[in-house]
LOMI-744824 format. One record per residue (C-alpha): residue number from 1; x, z, y. Coordinates in Angstrom, 1 decimal, decimal comma, padded with zeros to 4 digits. Layout:
BEGIN
+-----+--------+--------+--------+
: seq :     c1 :     c3 :     c2 :
+-----+--------+--------+--------+
: NUM :      X :      Z :      Y :
...
+-----+--------+--------+--------+
REM end
This chain:
BEGIN
+-----+--------+--------+--------+
: seq :     c1 :     c3 :     c2 :
+-----+--------+--------+--------+
:   1 :  017,1 : -007,1 : -019,6 :
:   2 :  017,2 : -005,5 : -023,0 :
:   3 :  018,0 : -002,1 : -021,7 :
:   4 :  015,7 : -002,2 : -018,7 :
:   5 :  012,6 : -000,1 : -018,9 :
:   6 :  009,2 : -001,6 : -019,7 :
:   7 :  006,6 :  000,2 : -017,7 :
:   8 :  002,8 : -000,1 : -017,2 :
:   9 :  001,5 :  001,0 : -013,8 :
:  10 : -002,1 :  002,0 : -012,9 :
:  11 : -003,3 :  002,0 : -009,3 :
:  12 : -006,8 :  003,3 : -008,3 :
:  13 : -006,3 :  005,0 : -004,9 :
:  14 : -009,1 :  003,0 : -003,2 :
:  15 : -011,2 :  000,0 : -004,2 :
:  16 : -008,7 : -002,0 : -006,3 :
:  17 : -008,2 : -001,3 : -010,0 :
:  18 : -004,7 : -002,5 : -010,4 :
:  19 : -002,6 : -002,7 : -013,5 :
:  20 :  000,9 : -004,0 : -013,6 :
:  21 :  003,6 : -004,4 : -016,2 :
:  22 :  007,3 : -004,4 : -015,1 :
:  23 :  010,5 : -004,9 : -017,0 :
:  24 :  013,2 : -003,4 : -014,9 :
:  25 :  012,7 : -005,2 : -011,6 :
:  26 :  011,0 : -008,2 : -013,2 :
:  27 :  007,3 : -008,5 : -012,8 :
:  28 :  005,5 : -009,5 : -016,0 :
:  29 :  001,9 : -009,0 : -015,1 :
:  30 : -000,2 : -008,0 : -012,1 :
:  31 : -003,9 : -007,7 : -013,0 :
:  32 : -006,4 : -006,6 : -010,3 :
:  33 : -010,1 : -006,0 : -010,4 :
:  34 : -011,5 : -005,5 : -006,9 :
:  35 : -014,8 : -003,9 : -006,0 :
:  36 : -014,5 : -005,0 : -002,3 :
:  37 : -017,7 : -007,1 : -002,6 :
:  38 : -019,7 : -004,0 : -003,6 :
:  39 : -018,5 : -002,3 : -000,5 :
:  40 : -019,0 : -005,2 :  001,9 :
:  41 : -022,7 : -004,4 :  002,6 :
:  42 : -021,8 : -000,9 :  003,7 :
:  43 : -019,0 : -002,1 :  006,1 :
:  44 : -016,4 :  000,0 :  004,4 :
:  45 : -015,3 :  001,6 :  001,1 :
:  46 : -017,8 :  004,0 : -000,5 :
:  47 : -015,9 :  006,5 : -002,6 :
:  48 : -018,6 :  006,9 : -005,3 :
:  49 : -019,0 :  003,2 : -005,7 :
:  50 : -015,2 :  002,8 : -006,0 :
:  51 : -014,9 :  005,5 : -008,7 :
:  52 : -017,6 :  003,9 : -010,8 :
:  53 : -016,1 :  000,5 : -010,4 :
:  54 : -012,7 :  001,8 : -011,6 :
:  55 : -014,4 :  003,3 : -014,7 :
:  56 : -015,9 :  000,0 : -015,6 :
:  57 : -012,8 : -002,1 : -014,9 :
:  58 : -010,1 :  000,2 : -016,3 :
:  59 : -009,8 : -000,8 : -020,0 :
:  60 : -010,4 : -004,6 : -019,5 :
:  61 : -007,8 : -004,7 : -016,7 :
:  62 : -005,2 : -002,8 : -018,8 :
:  63 : -005,9 : -005,2 : -021,7 :
:  64 : -005,6 : -008,2 : -019,4 :
:  65 : -002,3 : -007,0 : -018,0 :
:  66 : -000,8 : -006,4 : -021,5 :
:  67 : -001,9 : -009,8 : -022,6 :
:  68 : -000,6 : -011,5 : -019,5 :
:  69 :  002,8 : -009,8 : -019,9 :
:  70 :  002,9 : -010,8 : -023,6 :
:  71 :  003,7 : -007,2 : -024,7 :
:  72 :  002,2 : -004,6 : -026,9 :
:  73 :  001,2 : -001,2 : -025,6 :
:  74 :  003,5 :  000,3 : -028,2 :
:  75 :  006,5 : -001,5 : -026,6 :
:  76 :  006,1 :  000,4 : -023,3 :
:  77 :  008,8 :  002,9 : -022,2 :
:  78 :  006,4 :  004,8 : -019,9 :
:  79 :  003,2 :  004,8 : -018,1 :
:  80 :  003,1 :  005,3 : -014,3 :
:  81 :  000,0 :  006,1 : -012,2 :
:  82 : -000,8 :  006,7 : -008,6 :
:  83 : -001,4 :  010,5 : -008,3 :
:  84 : -002,0 :  010,3 : -004,5 :
:  85 : -002,7 :  010,0 : -001,7 :
:  86 : -006,1 :  008,2 : -001,8 :
:  87 : -009,8 :  008,8 : -002,6 :
:  88 : -010,0 :  011,9 : -004,9 :
:  89 : -012,6 :  010,5 : -007,3 :
:  90 : -010,9 :  007,1 : -007,6 :
:  91 : -007,5 :  008,7 : -008,2 :
:  92 : -009,0 :  010,9 : -011,0 :
:  93 : -010,1 :  007,8 : -012,9 :
:  94 : -006,6 :  006,4 : -012,9 :
:  95 : -004,9 :  009,6 : -013,7 :
:  96 : -007,2 :  010,3 : -016,6 :
:  97 : -006,8 :  006,9 : -018,0 :
:  98 : -003,0 :  007,1 : -017,7 :
:  99 : -003,0 :  010,5 : -019,5 :
: 100 : -005,1 :  009,1 : -022,3 :
: 101 : -002,9 :  006,1 : -022,9 :
: 102 :  000,3 :  008,1 : -022,6 :
: 103 : -001,0 :  010,7 : -025,1 :
: 104 : -002,3 :  008,1 : -027,5 :
: 105 :  001,0 :  006,1 : -027,4 :
: 106 :  003,3 :  009,1 : -027,3 :
: 107 :  004,9 :  007,7 : -024,1 :
: 108 :  006,2 :  009,6 : -021,0 :
: 109 :  003,8 :  009,8 : -018,1 :
: 110 :  004,9 :  009,4 : -014,4 :
: 111 :  002,6 :  010,4 : -011,5 :
: 112 :  003,8 :  008,5 : -008,4 :
: 113 :  003,1 :  008,4 : -004,7 :
: 114 :  001,0 :  005,5 : -003,4 :
: 115 :  003,2 :  005,1 : -000,3 :
: 116 :  006,5 :  005,2 : -002,1 :
: 117 :  005,1 :  002,6 : -004,5 :
: 118 :  004,4 :  000,3 : -001,6 :
: 119 :  008,1 :  000,5 : -000,7 :
: 120 :  009,4 :  000,1 : -004,2 :
: 121 :  007,4 : -003,1 : -004,9 :
: 122 :  009,8 : -005,1 : -002,8 :
: 123 :  012,3 : -004,7 : -005,5 :
: 124 :  010,2 : -007,1 : -007,6 :
: 125 :  010,6 : -009,8 : -004,8 :
: 126 :  014,0 : -009,2 : -003,3 :
: 127 :  016,0 : -007,1 : -005,7 :
: 128 :  017,2 : -003,4 : -005,4 :
: 129 :  016,4 : -001,7 : -002,2 :
: 130 :  019,3 : -001,0 :  000,2 :
: 131 :  020,0 :  002,7 :  000,7 :
: 132 :  018,9 :  003,7 :  003,2 :
: 133 :  015,8 :  001,5 :  003,9 :
: 134 :  013,4 :  001,8 :  006,8 :
: 135 :  009,9 :  001,0 :  005,8 :
: 136 :  006,9 :  000,2 :  007,9 :
: 137 :  003,7 :  000,7 :  005,9 :
: 138 :  000,5 : -000,5 :  007,4 :
: 139 : -002,9 : -000,5 :  005,6 :
: 140 : -006,5 :  000,6 :  005,9 :
: 141 : -005,5 :  004,3 :  005,5 :
: 142 : -001,9 :  004,4 :  006,6 :
: 143 :  000,4 :  003,4 :  009,5 :
: 144 :  003,7 :  005,0 :  008,8 :
: 145 :  007,4 :  004,7 :  009,4 :
: 146 :  009,5 :  006,0 :  006,5 :
: 147 :  013,2 :  006,3 :  005,9 :
: 148 :  014,2 :  006,3 :  002,3 :
: 149 :  017,7 :  006,9 :  001,0 :
: 150 :  016,5 :  007,2 : -002,6 :
: 151 :  013,0 :  005,9 : -003,4 :
: 152 :  012,6 :  008,3 : -006,3 :
: 153 :  013,5 :  011,5 : -004,5 :
: 154 :  014,1 :  011,1 : -000,8 :
: 155 :  011,5 :  009,6 :  001,5 :
: 156 :  011,5 :  011,0 :  005,1 :
: 157 :  008,6 :  010,5 :  007,5 :
: 158 :  009,7 :  009,1 :  010,8 :
: 159 :  006,2 :  008,5 :  012,3 :
: 160 :  002,6 :  008,0 :  011,4 :
: 161 : -000,8 :  007,3 :  012,9 :
: 162 : -002,4 :  010,2 :  014,8 :
: 163 : -005,9 :  008,7 :  014,5 :
: 164 : -007,0 :  005,2 :  013,2 :
: 165 : -004,7 :  003,3 :  010,9 :
: 166 : -004,0 : -000,3 :  011,8 :
: 167 : -006,1 : -001,7 :  008,9 :
: 168 : -009,0 :  000,6 :  009,8 :
: 169 : -008,9 : -000,8 :  013,4 :
: 170 : -009,0 : -004,3 :  012,0 :
: 171 : -012,1 : -003,5 :  010,0 :
: 172 : -013,9 : -001,8 :  012,9 :
: 173 : -013,2 : -004,7 :  015,4 :
: 174 : -014,3 : -007,3 :  012,8 :
: 175 : -017,5 : -005,3 :  012,4 :
: 176 : -018,1 : -005,3 :  016,2 :
: 177 : -017,5 : -009,1 :  016,2 :
: 178 : -019,9 : -009,5 :  013,2 :
: 179 : -017,1 : -011,1 :  011,1 :
: 180 : -017,7 : -009,0 :  008,0 :
: 181 : -015,6 : -006,8 :  005,8 :
: 182 : -012,7 : -006,5 :  005,1 :
: 183 : -011,5 : -007,2 :  008,7 :
: 184 : -007,8 : -008,0 :  008,2 :
: 185 : -008,0 : -011,5 :  006,7 :
: 186 : -010,8 : -012,7 :  008,9 :
: 187 : -009,3 : -011,4 :  012,2 :
: 188 : -006,0 : -013,1 :  011,2 :
: 189 : -007,8 : -016,4 :  010,5 :
: 190 : -009,7 : -016,4 :  013,8 :
: 191 : -006,7 : -015,2 :  015,8 :
: 192 : -004,7 : -018,4 :  014,8 :
: 193 : -007,1 : -020,4 :  017,0 :
: 194 : -007,1 : -017,9 :  019,9 :
: 195 : -004,9 : -017,0 :  022,8 :
: 196 : -003,0 : -013,7 :  022,2 :
: 197 : -002,5 : -013,4 :  026,0 :
: 198 : -006,1 : -014,0 :  027,0 :
: 199 : -007,0 : -010,3 :  027,3 :
: 200 : -004,7 : -007,5 :  028,2 :
: 201 : -005,6 : -004,9 :  025,7 :
: 202 : -003,7 : -001,5 :  025,8 :
: 203 : -000,7 : -000,6 :  023,7 :
: 204 : -001,1 :  003,0 :  022,5 :
: 205 :  001,7 :  005,6 :  022,5 :
: 206 :  004,2 :  003,3 :  024,2 :
: 207 :  004,9 :  005,3 :  027,3 :
: 208 :  008,2 :  006,9 :  028,0 :
: 209 :  006,9 :  010,4 :  027,2 :
: 210 :  005,0 :  009,4 :  024,1 :
: 211 :  006,2 :  010,1 :  020,5 :
: 212 :  008,8 :  007,4 :  019,7 :
: 213 :  007,6 :  006,5 :  016,2 :
: 214 :  003,9 :  007,6 :  016,0 :
: 215 :  001,0 :  005,2 :  016,3 :
: 216 : -002,5 :  005,4 :  017,8 :
: 217 : -005,1 :  002,6 :  017,5 :
: 218 : -008,2 :  004,5 :  018,4 :
: 219 : -007,9 :  003,8 :  022,1 :
: 220 : -007,3 :  000,1 :  021,5 :
: 221 : -010,3 : -000,1 :  019,2 :
: 222 : -012,5 :  001,6 :  021,9 :
: 223 : -011,1 : -000,7 :  024,6 :
: 224 : -011,8 : -003,9 :  022,6 :
: 225 : -015,3 : -002,7 :  021,6 :
: 226 : -016,2 : -001,9 :  025,3 :
: 227 : -014,9 : -005,2 :  026,4 :
: 228 : -017,1 : -007,0 :  023,9 :
: 229 : -020,1 : -004,8 :  024,8 :
: 230 : -019,6 : -005,5 :  028,5 :
: 231 : -019,6 : -009,3 :  027,9 :
: 232 : -022,7 : -009,1 :  025,8 :
: 233 : -024,5 : -006,9 :  028,3 :
: 234 : -023,8 : -009,4 :  031,0 :
: 235 : -025,3 : -012,2 :  028,9 :
: 236 : -021,9 : -013,9 :  028,5 :
: 237 : -020,5 : -015,5 :  025,4 :
: 238 : -017,8 : -013,5 :  023,6 :
: 239 : -014,7 : -015,6 :  023,0 :
: 240 : -014,3 : -014,4 :  019,4 :
: 241 : -011,0 : -016,2 :  018,7 :
: 242 : -009,4 : -015,0 :  021,9 :
: 243 : -010,6 : -011,4 :  021,3 :
: 244 : -009,2 : -011,5 :  017,8 :
: 245 : -005,8 : -012,9 :  018,9 :
: 246 : -005,4 : -010,5 :  021,8 :
: 247 : -006,4 : -007,5 :  019,7 :
: 248 : -004,1 : -008,5 :  016,8 :
: 249 : -001,2 : -009,1 :  019,3 :
: 250 : -001,7 : -005,5 :  020,6 :
: 251 : -001,5 : -004,1 :  017,1 :
: 252 :  001,5 : -006,0 :  015,8 :
: 253 :  003,4 : -005,6 :  019,1 :
: 254 :  003,3 : -001,9 :  018,8 :
: 255 :  004,1 : -001,9 :  015,1 :
: 256 :  007,1 : -004,1 :  015,3 :
: 257 :  008,4 : -002,6 :  018,5 :
: 258 :  008,5 :  000,9 :  017,1 :
: 259 :  009,9 : -000,2 :  013,7 :
: 260 :  012,8 : -002,0 :  015,3 :
: 261 :  013,5 :  000,9 :  017,5 :
: 262 :  013,6 :  003,3 :  014,6 :
: 263 :  016,1 :  001,0 :  012,8 :
: 264 :  018,3 :  000,9 :  015,8 :
: 265 :  018,1 :  004,7 :  016,4 :
: 266 :  018,9 :  005,5 :  012,8 :
: 267 :  021,6 :  002,8 :  012,4 :
: 268 :  019,6 :  001,1 :  009,6 :
: 269 :  020,1 : -002,6 :  009,2 :
: 270 :  017,1 : -003,3 :  006,8 :
: 271 :  013,4 : -003,1 :  007,5 :
: 272 :  010,8 : -003,4 :  004,8 :
: 273 :  007,2 : -003,9 :  005,7 :
: 274 :  004,5 : -003,2 :  003,1 :
: 275 :  000,8 : -002,3 :  002,8 :
: 276 : -002,3 : -004,5 :  003,1 :
: 277 : -001,7 : -005,3 :  006,8 :
: 278 :  001,7 : -006,7 :  005,9 :
: 279 : -000,1 : -009,8 :  004,7 :
: 280 : -001,0 : -010,5 :  008,4 :
: 281 :  000,7 : -013,7 :  009,4 :
: 282 :  001,3 : -012,7 :  013,0 :
: 283 :  002,9 : -009,4 :  012,0 :
: 284 :  005,3 : -011,2 :  009,7 :
: 285 :  006,2 : -013,7 :  012,4 :
: 286 :  006,8 : -011,2 :  015,2 :
: 287 :  008,7 : -008,9 :  012,9 :
: 288 :  011,0 : -011,7 :  011,8 :
: 289 :  011,6 : -012,7 :  015,4 :
: 290 :  012,4 : -009,2 :  016,6 :
: 291 :  014,5 : -008,3 :  013,6 :
: 292 :  016,6 : -011,4 :  014,0 :
: 293 :  017,2 : -010,6 :  017,6 :
: 294 :  018,2 : -007,1 :  016,7 :
: 295 :  020,4 : -008,1 :  013,7 :
: 296 :  018,1 : -006,4 :  011,2 :
: 297 :  017,3 : -007,9 :  007,8 :
: 298 :  013,6 : -008,1 :  007,2 :
: 299 :  012,1 : -007,7 :  003,7 :
: 300 :  008,4 : -008,4 :  003,2 :
: 301 :  006,9 : -008,9 : -000,2 :
: 302 :  004,5 : -011,9 : -000,8 :
: 303 :  001,0 : -011,1 :  000,4 :
: 304 : -000,4 : -010,3 : -003,1 :
: 305 :  002,2 : -007,6 : -003,6 :
: 306 :  001,4 : -006,1 : -000,1 :
: 307 : -002,2 : -005,1 : -001,0 :
: 308 : -002,9 : -002,3 : -003,5 :
: 309 : -001,8 : -003,3 : -007,0 :
: 310 : -000,5 : -001,9 : -010,2 :
: 311 :  002,8 : -003,8 : -010,0 :
: 312 :  004,0 : -001,5 : -007,3 :
: 313 :  003,2 :  001,6 : -009,3 :
: 314 :  005,0 :  000,1 : -012,4 :
: 315 :  008,0 : -000,8 : -010,2 :
: 316 :  008,4 :  002,8 : -009,1 :
: 317 :  007,8 :  004,0 : -012,6 :
: 318 :  010,5 :  001,7 : -013,9 :
: 319 :  012,9 :  003,0 : -011,3 :
: 320 :  012,1 :  006,6 : -012,4 :
: 321 :  012,8 :  005,8 : -016,0 :
: 322 :  016,0 :  003,9 : -015,1 :
: 323 :  017,3 :  006,9 : -013,1 :
: 324 :  016,3 :  009,3 : -015,9 :
: 325 :  013,9 :  011,2 : -013,6 :
: 326 :  011,7 :  013,9 : -015,3 :
: 327 :  008,3 :  012,8 : -016,6 :
: 328 :  005,1 :  014,4 : -015,4 :
: 329 :  003,3 :  017,1 : -017,5 :
: 330 : -000,1 :  017,0 : -018,9 :
: 331 : -001,2 :  019,1 : -016,0 :
: 332 : -000,7 :  016,2 : -013,6 :
: 333 : -003,6 :  016,1 : -011,2 :
: 334 : -004,9 :  013,7 : -008,5 :
: 335 : -003,9 :  014,8 : -005,0 :
: 336 : -005,7 :  013,0 : -002,3 :
: 337 : -003,2 :  014,3 :  000,3 :
: 338 :  000,0 :  014,0 : -001,7 :
: 339 :  002,8 :  013,9 :  000,9 :
: 340 :  005,1 :  011,0 :  001,0 :
: 341 :  008,0 :  013,4 :  000,7 :
: 342 :  007,0 :  013,7 : -003,0 :
: 343 :  007,7 :  010,1 : -004,3 :
: 344 :  006,8 :  011,3 : -007,8 :
: 345 :  005,3 :  014,4 : -009,4 :
: 346 :  007,6 :  015,7 : -012,1 :
: 347 :  006,7 :  018,1 : -014,8 :
: 348 :  008,0 :  021,6 : -015,3 :
: 349 :  011,1 :  020,9 : -017,3 :
: 350 :  009,5 :  020,4 : -020,7 :
: 351 :  009,2 :  017,3 : -022,7 :
: 352 :  005,5 :  016,5 : -022,8 :
: 353 :  005,6 :  013,6 : -025,3 :
: 354 :  003,8 :  014,8 : -028,4 :
: 355 :  004,8 :  014,5 : -032,0 :
: 356 :  001,6 :  012,8 : -033,2 :
: 357 :  002,2 :  009,4 : -034,8 :
: 358 :  001,2 :  006,5 : -032,5 :
: 359 : -000,7 :  004,7 : -035,2 :
: 360 : -003,0 :  007,6 : -035,6 :
: 361 : -004,3 :  007,4 : -032,0 :
: 362 : -003,7 :  003,8 : -030,8 :
: 363 : -004,7 :  000,9 : -033,1 :
+-----+--------+--------+--------+
REM end
């Protein structure tokens, strides 16, 4: 442990202010301040509200993470931050804070990719990632299949959503059913008491001529909404639990089917599932069932590490330090559309760590 890097990670891509501290592949602290309650009345995340919440939560959350980890900021070997993708204003808050702390402490700064971080966080739970690893990332903004042979430098997109992401579809159906926001946890809860075969909802992009690894949930979302509207128009009661279970089954059926197919086609015997929707109990169960049948080892972090958090950013930052990857420069900027093929944003070959004494800037 003595030679393993101690890294603080900052995540502000959406509505969670996450700060994690990692020592090598050991998680020391995972502090999160969520603004989800402030967005609930709007039925979705409001970028300006999220940015302001990050500003208010940033310093207290960093202080809490350092205290929970039992380390001093001066002990850090680096500071990692989500540079993208995500909400532009929210990302700017995190990047600005990371720059300020890195400069004040005289520590290297690492801008990292949000999606690659979701893959790397599994190292905190199950040890080093196999190379290559197939990753299924499912969240409110992303539904992606990624193949990584080196999480710090080589992440290849296999497929992605062409319209609504899985988590977005969960939120929209929960809203139609008047179940509140966010939709993922509440749909999961109602689905446990429903019949997943009660209603035959469509499976998008599963035809023989459709893209093998891409996803589409817009048609499913529309089909479910119309089914509910038709029942209400006829004056009939909507069986909320059966709708939730049947909708959820349609989503996880497609996700797991395509992920297992990608593993088989690429000859990869490990599947990692991450992102907020990875906390879904039915997705975990069906993925386990299908992976076992196909001889594929499934890796899914515990639910708290699946949602957006600073630990995942710190995990990728620690991996960058351990592999001696170049730090980012002071010109690091937030990139709301940062491609997953850029796991991290390096500098331009110069050492950006300044010569100013730490004590002069950071008490």
